[in-house]
MITOR-443004 format. One record per residue: x, y, z negated of N, C-alpha, C in turn. Coordinates in steps of 0.05 Angstrom, whole numbers, plus 5000, padded with zeros to 4 digits. Example, Ala and Ser with C-alpha at 12.3 -4.5 7.8 and 13.67 -1.06 7.14 Angstrom:
BEGIN
526448864844524649104844526449344844/525749554858527349794857525850014843/
This chain:
BEGIN
600692154330598892004317597791784340/598591524329597791274343594791214345/593891144368590891064371590290764372/588090714362587190374363587590314388/588090004392587789884420585789954437/583489954427581089984441580690324453/582090474437582190744451584290744468/586190634465588790644486587190494514/585590284511584790144534581990324547/580490474535578790624546579690904555/582690974544583191244551585491254569/585791034589588091094605588491364617/585991454626585791674640584491924627/584791914596583792134582585992154559/585692404547588192544529587092374498/589192354487588592254459586892434444/586792714444584892904434581992844445/580992794468579092754481577892454463/579492284464578491994454578091974420/579792164408578992224377576792374372/576092594392574192764390571492574391/571092394415569092194419569091984394/570991914383570691664364569391794338/569992094335569892214307566792264311/565892414338563392434340561192184338/561591974349560291784345559991604315/562191644302562791544271560791764254/561392014258559792204239556792224244/556192204274553792164286551691954275/552691744273551691444262550691534231/552791594215552191714193550291884187/550292074204547792274203545392174210/545192044228542491884237541791704215/543391534205542391334185541191484161/542691614156541891804124539591974130/539192104149536892294153534492074158/534791864179532191714180531191564155/533491434140533191284117531691414092/532991724095532091834070528891934075/527892014098525592074104523391874102/523991594113522791384107522391294078/524491304065524391244036522991424017/522791744028521391924013518491874013/517491784046514991754047513991494034/515391294032514091004021514291073990/516091183978515891243951513591393945/512891523961510091673956507791523961/507691293977506191093981506190883961/508190873939508790733916509590413930/511390473953512390233960515190303959/516790043959519890013954521490173976/523190303963524790493984526590304004/526990023996528389864016526389774040/524189824039522489784062522390024079/522890244069523390474084525990514103/527890354087530990394100530290164126/529089994119528689754144527289894169/524890024159523290114176524890374193/526590484181528290704190530490554213/531190304202532790184218531290064250/528890004240527589894268527090174283/526690384277525590654287528390744307/530590754296532490834308534190584321/533790364319535090164331533990054357/534189794363533289684391530489704394/528789704378525789664382524889974377/526290174378525990484371527190624396/528490844383529890994397532590924410/533790714400536190644409538690804407/538190954381540591144369542390914355/541890734345543890544332543690314347/545190194358544489924369547089714370/546489514346548789384344549489194374/551389184381552889044404551788794405/551788624384550988334391548088304400/546488524398543188504410543488524440/545588554453545988594480544088844492/543289014474540989204484543189454486/542189674502543989844510543190124493/545390294481544790504466543590744484/542590904473541091144490542891284509/541691284531543191414551544091774541/542291824535542492124524544792174502/545191944486546991954462549792014480/549691744495552291754511552492024529/550992114537551592384557552092614537/550892614515551492814494554492824483/555692564474557992544470559992544484/558992494513561192514533561492844544/559392934542560093214546561193354525/560993284505562293454478565093394481/565993144487568893044485570593024512/568693144536569393144565570592844570/568592694567568892394576566292234592/566992094611564791954618563291784599/560691774612558691594593559591294583/560791174613562190954607564290884585/566291134585568491074562567191094538/565091304533563991364506562091114500/560990954515560090684511562190514502/564090454514566190294506567090304477/567690614472568290694446566290614423/563690654434561890604412561390324404/561990134422561589844420563889724410/566689854405569089794395569189864369/567990104365568390164338566090124320/564089974328561789904316562689684288/564389544290565589404260565989534242/567289764249567489914226565390054210/562790104221560390134210560089924194/559889684203558889434190560289374164/563089464169565389384144564289614121/563389834126562490004110559389864095/557789804117555089724109555589454085/557489274095558389104072559489164046/560889374049561889514026559289584004/557089694019554589724005553089483994/553489274010552188973996553888913977/556588923977558288783959557289003930/557589263933556989393910554689393895/552089303919549589233906549489003891/551488713896551088553889553088563860/554788653858556388743838554588883817/553389063826551489163801548889033794/548288833808546388633805547288453780/549388303787551688173768551888333743/552588593745552688773718550488773705/548388833715545988843700544388583690/545888393701544588103687545188063668/543387983645544087963617544987613624/547787573611548887333622546987083607/546687183577545486963561543086883572/541787073584538587023590539386873617/541186953637541786793658542186493656/543986463638544486173628542086033617/540886193607538386053594536685973611/536386073635534485973657535385853673/538285743673539685583691538385383701/537185193675535184993692533185013708/532185213700529685343714530185433747/532585603742533585723772534285543789/535985353778536885043797534584963807/532684883793529984693808528884893826/528285133823527385333839529185363864/531585383867533685393891533185093901/533484903890533084673909531084613919/528784693907526484623923525584843940/526585083934526385353957528385293979/530285103980531685004003530684804016/529984574002528984294015526384324025/524284504018521784504022521884624056/522584844056522685024081524184844103/526584724096528284584116527084344127/525984194106525083934118522083974132/520984214125517684224135518484364164/520484554162520884714186521784514208/524184334201525784204217523483944228/522383784210520183604221517383714237/517083944227514084054243515184154268/517484314273518384384300519084054318/519983854308520483624321517983504330/515983474306513883344314511083504334/511183724322508783894333509884014359/511984114364512984264382514984154402/515983904396517483724411520283884414/521384024394523484164395525983944397/527883964407530383744403531283804374/532583604362533383544334535183754331/537583834346539284004337538184324333/536684474353535284664353533284684327/531984464325530084404303531384404270/533984294274535184344249536484584241/537084724262538385014261536185204255/534085164270531585304256530885254229/530685044218530384944192531985094173/535185064183536785134166536585454162/535785594180535485874178533186024159/531785814152529585854131530485794103/532985664098533485544066534385824051/535985954059537586174039535586404034/536186514008534686774001536386974006/535387244014537287464015537487583986/539787503977540087583944540387893946/540988093968541288333968538588463967/536888353984533888493986532888413961/532688153950531288043929532288223902/535388263896536088433877535488733879/535288873904534189123904531289173900/529588983908526688993903526688963873/527688773858527488753830528488943810/530589053823531889293809529689523810/528889603835527189813840524389783821/523489493818521089463799521889413776/524489453763525189443740524289163723/525088953742524588683733526988493735/529588633736531988463733532088323709/531688443687532188313660529588173651/527388183661525088033661526187683660/524087493654524687283657524387193685/522587293698522087233728524587293742/525587523738527887663749530787523749/530687413725532987263719533086983731/531286893731530686613749530786653776/529486853791530186873814532986983825/534387163809536787193819538586943817/538386793792539586543793539486373812/537186323821536086163841537286273872/536886503872538286653895541286573900/542586603877545786583879546086273885/543986033876544685783883543685723911/541885913919541085863948542985933967/544886153959546886263974549186013981/549985863955551485623952550685373973/548185343967546885143980546585234012/545885474017545885584047548885554055/551285634043553885574054553885244065/553085114045553384834051552184774073/549584854079548084724101549284864131/549885094125551185254151553285114156/555185024139557584844148556884634161/554384444154553484204164552384264188/550984504190549484564224551484604240/553284784231555684884248557484624264/557784464242559084214255557684034273/554984034265553183934289552984054314/552784324311552684474335555084464355/557284444339560084374354560984164366/558683964356559583714367561383554350/561983624326564183524311562383324293/563883114279562782884261562683034239/560682944226559982984192561282844180/563082944162564982874143564382954116/563982714096563082784075564682914054/567582924057569682994043569883304044/569783444066569783774067567183834054/564983704058562683764043562683814017/563683594003563783543973565983763962/568083843984569984013971568984253972/567084353991566084623988563784633966/561984473960560284453938562084523912/563984293904565784343884566684613881/568284683900569384973901566985213888/564785173900563085343895561885333869/561785073860560685023826562985143809/565585093816567585173796567885433800/567685643821567385873822565586063805/562985933805560486043786561186033759/562185763752562785683725565185863714/567785883732569786053722568786333718/566686483736565986733730564786743708/562486553695561586533668563686533649/565386343650567386353631569086653626/569986723652571486983648569987233635/567487203637565387403627566287433599/567087143582567887193554570487253550/571687203567575387273565576487513574/575687523600576987763616575688043609/573288063602571788323595573888433576/573988323555575688453535578288603543/579488463559582188553571581888773591/579388723605578988983623578489183601/577389193583576689413564578889523553/581089343546583189473538584889583555/584989553580586389673602584789963607/582389963611580990223612581190403590/581790303564582190463544584690633541/586790503560589390563562589690763585/588090753606588390923630587091203620/588391403634588091703628586591803651/587891763677587091903704583991883711/583392143719580592083727579591943748/576891773743576091553761577291273752/577891243727579290943721577390773719/574490863710572490623710572090513738/571690733758570690613782572890513798/574990563797577190473808578390143799/578390183772578989913754576489623765/573689783764571489623777572189493801/572289693817572889563844575489413851/577289403834579589223833578788993830/576888943809575788683799573888553821/572288773832570488693855572288583879/574588673884575588653906577288343903/578388323880579888033872577287813872/574987883862573387663866572887623890/571687813909571387793931573587613954/575787713948577787553959578487223949/577987213927578086933913575986753924/573886893931571386743940571886663970/572686883982573386754012575486624018/577586624000579986494005579386133998/577186113983576585793978574585713995/573685914017571685814036568685924029/568486114010565986153999565186434010/562886564005561786764018563186994000/563787224010564787483997562787523976/560087553987557887623976557587503943/557887243945558087063920560487183901/562387253913564587353897563687603887/562587793896561488073888559688013867/557987823866555987773843557687703821/559287523827561087433803562287623785/563487813809564788043795563288193770/560788233781559388363763558588183736/558587923741557787743717559987783694/562487823710565087783693565388013676/564288283691564388513673561788563661/560088373657557288473645557288493615/559488353605559788363575561688593566/562888763586564488983576562689163559/564289293539563189523528563389803542/564189753567563990013584561989943607/560589763601558789733628556989923633/555890093616553990303625555590523641/557990583631559890723655560490653678/560890383675561090203704558790273721/556390263709553790233722553490523736/553890693721553691033730555191043753/557990943752559990993769559490813800/557990613791557090463821555090533833/553090573820550190683835551090873854/552191133856552191273877553691173901/555190953896556590803919554090603930/552790503911550090353924548390553937/547990773927546290913942546791013971/549291013973550391144002550390884018/552090644010553390464027551290214029/549390194010546989994012545190074030/544990364034542690434054543690404076/546390414087546990364114546890054119/547289874094547189584103544089564114/542089664099539289554101538289704124/538989904135538290054159540089844180/542289774181543389614200541489374205/539889264184538489024185536189064204/535089334204532989384219533489484253/535789564253536789654280537089394299/537489154284538188934300534988764305/533088874292530788744298529388844325/528988664345527888694369524588644365/523188824361520388794358518188804384/520288764411518488714433517488414436/518888284420517487924423514687954409/513788174395510888124384508888204401/509788304431507588354450506788094457/503788004453502487814462501587834492/501388084497500388134532502788004554/505387974541507587824561507487554552/506387424576506287084577509186974563/511487084572513486944557513986954529/512687114516512587154484511186944470/508786854485506286714473507686464459/509286284473510286054454511786154428/513986334436515086424413513086534390/510786624397508886764376507686514358/507086294374506086104364507885914345/510385874353512385744335512985974315/513486194319513586414296511786434273/509186344283506886324268507386104241/507985904261508685694242510385704222/513385784234515585824218515286034196/513586214197512986444177511186294163/509186144164507885984142509185784126/511185654140512385464126515085604107/515885844122517886014103516686114079/514486194083513186354058511786154037/510885964048509485734033511685564014/513985494027515985364020517685503998/518085753995519185923976516885973951/514486033961512586073939512185833926/512185603935511385333922513785273905/516185373911518685343891518085473869/516485673869515785793836514085613818/513085393833511985213816513584963807/515884943818517884713818519184703786/518584853766520084843746518384833719/519284703701518384733674519084923655/517285003642517485263623515785263601/516685343581514985353550514385603549/515785793564514786053560513386173582/511786373579510186453595511286573620/510786533644512586553669511086603691/510786823709509486943732510586793756/509586503754510786313776510686463808/508786623812507886753835510286943843/510887123820513287243824515487133833/516386913818518586773825518586713852/516786593862516086483891516486693906/514886933909515187163921517987273928/519187303897522087373897524187253914/523486963916525286803934524786813967/522886963977521586994001523487084025/524287354018526287514039528587364049/528987314078531487184089533287414097/532087634101533987834111536387824129/538987914119541287844133542087574130/541287434117541987144121540587024141/538387084146536786934169538187064198/538687264197539587444218542787304223/543587234205546887094209546586814224/544686714214543886444227542786444255/541186644258539786704284542286784306/543786954293546487014307548186764319/548686624299550386404306548886184323/546686144319545486004340545486114367/544886404369544386514401547586474410/549586504394552686504406552586214413/552186034399552385724407550585654429/548685814434546485774460545385504452/544285534429542785244420539785304422/538785504421536385644415534985704445/532785624450531385694473530386004463/529186154484527786424483525586414464/523686234466521086244447522686194419/524186004412525085974389526686134375/528186274387529686504382527886714373/526386744394523686984383522786914357/521886614354520686574329521986574300/524686494308526586574280526286874274/526987024293526887284286524787354274/522387324285519687414272519487294244/520487064239520186944214522187124192/524387204202525987294184524987624178/523887714208522387994197519987964179/518487754186515887754165516987754139/518287574129519287504104520887734088/522187854105523788074098521688334088/519588384110517588544107515988524085/514688284082512588184063513188214034/515888124031516888064002516188323984/517388523999517488743976514388873974/512088853998509488873992508488773976/508588443980506888303958507688313933/510888323931511388383898510488603886/510088853902508789093892506289003886/504888873898501388823894501388663872/502788413863502588263849503188403819/505188533819506288723796504788983793/502989023811501189263806500489343772/500989583763500189583734501589463713/503789273724504989143700507989273700/509089293676511889383675513589153674/516189203676518388963677518588833656/517488823630518088683608518988893584/520188803563520988853545523789063550/525288963572527589093576527589273597/524989343604524589493629525889833628/525489933602526290173600529490213595/530490003585533590013585534789963610/533389843636534589793659533690023678/536290163683535990423707535390283729/533890433750533490363777535790323791/535490123813538090103827537390303852/539290503858538290713874539190533907/537090573927538090453954536690683970/
């Protein structure tokens, strides 16, 4: 049996069996810690009438770099618990240093599983979206998305430059980190509140999709600036055009491809035909999105839209929900594991500049998205505060921006801490505020028909 290259590198003086034992213990141990921690916190928060996603994020914080160091993303530069390394090393008969190398090198496999959970969740979100209703609120969603990108970006960038004298490139990068909305977190919260099919839910999901597209464009521009490259209009227009064509094509395919999908399912006899065929469509859509320079997450949502008119929609939903329950949990826990809350300590003088900037960024990040809820015209009654709050969480999108800025060495420690706190604040506050605003209300006439998205 051949070993992965990284196992060969760390195992020059160890047997193949020892290395395989260590890798297996690390892999299985991660899943064990994640699921136990997430379930305990989720059960606690459900009893407090709070969204389970918040429990998963808190679980990640407790077991991650801010807590027990049981699950530590390598990019955080934090060390995994020495007790964990010693335990695995003693069981596999390997030195702790070798176990640490295996831990770091095998971490991408856990992130790949987490991404599968994100894609499954976005696929389910698209599947449960009423396409006619989503198109009907297209104008409002577009206005909300544009306002929700422009306001935080402009206010954040200009505020950092004028009030805190931050250089233009870091200021633009920080402003860009506030533009996108985490569609994964938004979808999970609205699904849990049974609001996905409400008018507010459809506007928010549609705007979050457009936010993702606009965020890709801004990310391309900022990365070009950070790398010292020249800003060329041609590639930017090409990217925007590709995104628009992709979304329009997905909407069109929902009318033509779904019947063909139904005909195929009716001919298949082997068990698992619904889930396998659905994930083939999901994979093709993610592949197509990535191939033309878009985010795979956008492709996952588009795949759900394509199959949303299938007569097998209910069967697909029931097949996908267990996948979401398992793997989306890993995704949200991993977000929490990377959050370093030590930057919240005001007694450390080094943290204070970051806390002041963080307070500014958090206010702008919240106000910009909430204000976007009032940026559209509607003849129908709409809870605009719900729309604004639904656009608030940055989640993994903000962390991606932060990671890129750190990697490119664009951010000073205070600005890096400030962006992290902005991401943490918006991610944690959005579910809580939505729960408070919607307390005692149902999700509208379709609420009973919409099954809760498990996370």
